[in-house]
C-alpha positions as CSV (number, residue, x, y, z in Angstrom):
1,M,0.0,0.0,0.0
2,S,1.6,3.3,-1.0
3,N,1.1,6.6,0.6
4,H,0.1,9.4,-1.8
5,G,0.1,12.1,0.8
6,L,-3.6,11.8,1.5
7,R,-4.3,11.0,5.1
8,T,-7.3,8.7,5.6
9,T,-6.9,7.7,9.2
10,G,-6.3,9.5,12.5
11,T,-7.7,12.9,13.6
12,H,-8.6,15.6,11.2
13,T,-6.5,18.7,11.7
14,G,-8.1,20.9,9.1
15,N,-4.8,21.2,7.2
16,F,-5.4,18.1,5.0
17,G,-2.3,16.1,5.7
18,R,0.1,19.0,6.1
19,A,1.8,19.8,9.4
20,K,-0.2,22.2,11.6
21,V,0.0,25.7,10.2
22,K,-0.6,28.7,12.2
23,G,-1.1,32.3,11.0
24,N,1.7,34.8,11.6
25,R,1.1,37.2,14.4
26,G,-0.1,40.6,13.4
27,E,-1.6,39.6,10.1
28,L,-5.0,40.8,11.3
29,D,-4.8,44.2,12.9
30,L,-8.1,44.7,14.8
31,T,-7.0,47.2,17.3
32,Y,-9.2,49.2,19.5
33,A,-8.7,52.3,17.4
34,I,-10.0,50.6,14.3
35,L,-13.0,49.0,15.9
36,H,-13.9,52.0,18.0
37,R,-17.5,53.3,17.5
38,D,-16.2,56.7,16.3
39,N,-14.4,55.1,13.4
40,M,-17.4,53.0,12.3
41,H,-20.3,54.3,10.3
42,I,-23.4,52.3,9.7
43,P,-25.8,54.1,7.4
44,G,-29.4,54.7,8.3
45,R,-32.2,52.8,6.6
46,D,-33.0,55.5,4.1
47,V,-29.4,55.9,3.1
48,A,-28.9,52.1,2.8
49,F,-32.1,51.9,0.7
50,T,-30.8,54.6,-1.6
51,R,-27.5,52.8,-2.0
52,L,-29.2,49.6,-2.8
53,Q,-31.2,51.4,-5.6
54,E,-28.0,52.9,-7.0
55,A,-26.2,49.6,-7.0
56,Y,-29.2,47.9,-8.7
57,D,-29.2,50.6,-11.4
58,K,-25.4,50.4,-12.0
59,T,-24.7,46.6,-11.9
60,Q,-24.6,44.4,-15.0
61,D,-24.3,41.2,-13.1
62,P,-27.6,39.3,-13.3
63,K,-27.1,37.4,-10.0
64,L,-26.3,40.6,-8.1
65,K,-29.2,42.3,-9.8
66,A,-31.6,39.5,-8.7
67,T,-30.3,39.7,-5.1
68,L,-30.7,43.4,-5.0
69,A,-34.2,43.3,-6.4
70,E,-35.2,40.8,-3.7
71,M,-33.7,43.1,-1.0
72,L,-35.5,46.1,-2.5
73,K,-38.8,44.2,-2.5
74,D,-38.4,43.2,1.1
75,R,-37.7,46.8,2.1
76,A,-40.7,48.1,0.2
77,R,-42.8,45.4,1.9
78,Q,-41.5,46.4,5.3
79,V,-42.3,50.1,4.7
80,Q,-45.8,49.2,3.5
81,Q,-46.5,47.1,6.5
82,R,-45.2,49.8,8.9
83,A,-47.5,52.4,7.2
84,V,-50.5,50.1,7.6
85,A,-49.6,49.2,11.2
86,E,-49.3,52.8,12.4
87,P,-52.6,54.1,13.7
88,A,-53.8,57.5,12.7
89,P,-53.2,60.2,15.3
90,P,-56.2,60.7,17.6
91,E,-58.4,63.7,17.1
92,L,-57.9,66.5,19.7
93,S,-60.6,67.1,22.2
94,E,-62.4,70.4,22.4
95,Y,-60.3,71.3,25.4
96,W,-57.0,70.9,23.6
97,E,-58.4,72.6,20.5
98,E,-59.2,75.6,22.6
99,I,-55.7,75.7,24.1
100,K,-54.2,75.3,20.7
101,R,-56.3,78.3,19.4
102,T,-55.4,80.5,22.3
103,R,-51.6,80.0,22.0
């Protein structure tokens, strides 16, 4: 039986037959300064929606276009559900109408 470098017995190390390999220190620099909240910017919903629309208009990739279309449909559905779920503001009573008129 010859060994072709493929290990079929023993524990699986994740390195597929090679010796254990560790990454070099400092390859991934996730310091406090980089991950601090002042250095991160997460756009609001409206800005993100606008960027999705711009990406949909600019892309030529059909897979990306289909994914963006699905995301835009979901967002439109969420906005519509939120508009239906919000109750109309209550009518002001005569007391508050009088106060509003006098101010």
